[in-house]
Structure formats: structure tokens, C-alpha cells
Phi, psi and omega in degrees: 000132177261117186269018186297317172273124173273085185294324178294332184288350179266351170282147182302321181287334172294322176293317181301312177302315187293331181293326180284330181270353184300147354282150178236162172288150187299334178268009180282130181228141172279137181238347185212132176217140173195152177289139176268145178115166185263332178214159175305154001275128178281136183246332189230136180243133179262124182235136175232146179218169182198163178276144176238155173237163181277133178298143183248359176202172179087186184290348178259007182316124181087354178264146174282096187217002176257124177278127184285125179301140175082004182249009183287133179233144188230134173223161177247127187241130180268153182306328179293320178298315179300315185293330180290329177290319176297318188287331177280349186285000000 
């Protein structure tokens, strides 16, 4: 998977998560997000990110696709925080 484009960072929950995680490396990417809880209304979302590096060989050579060990970060973003990002957009 090529992580060159940070798709989650363009979403409101991604923006809120990156604010909590700041400062981050230029190759830091969000790679997992999901609501916590078993049924609506969902109030808290867990978002994970890590630093990725470019592959030097193999089918993904040149792509930002290798997760750097020990760089994973996790934050919890509330529905209120996401709504405040939506309101400022």
C-alpha cells in the first residue's frame, strides 16, 4: 500500500487527531480509524498513525509503504471535537 497521499488527514476526524498528535514527522500518516462502542450514538473514535518510509526493493520500491517500528501513536477523538472541526471548515 502506498501511503504517499494521507487520505485520513483530509477528513475532519483526521484533522482533529493530527492536532492532538502534533508535532509529527513529514512521513507520519494516519492508517486506522474507528468508532469505539457497540452501538450508536458513537462518542469516541480511536485513530492510529505511524511514520512510514520508502521501500528500497520489491514490488513497492519507491513507495511510502514501510511502517517504521516504534513510531505508532494512538489518540481518542470525541464527536464534539470532530464537530468543532466541521464548524470551522
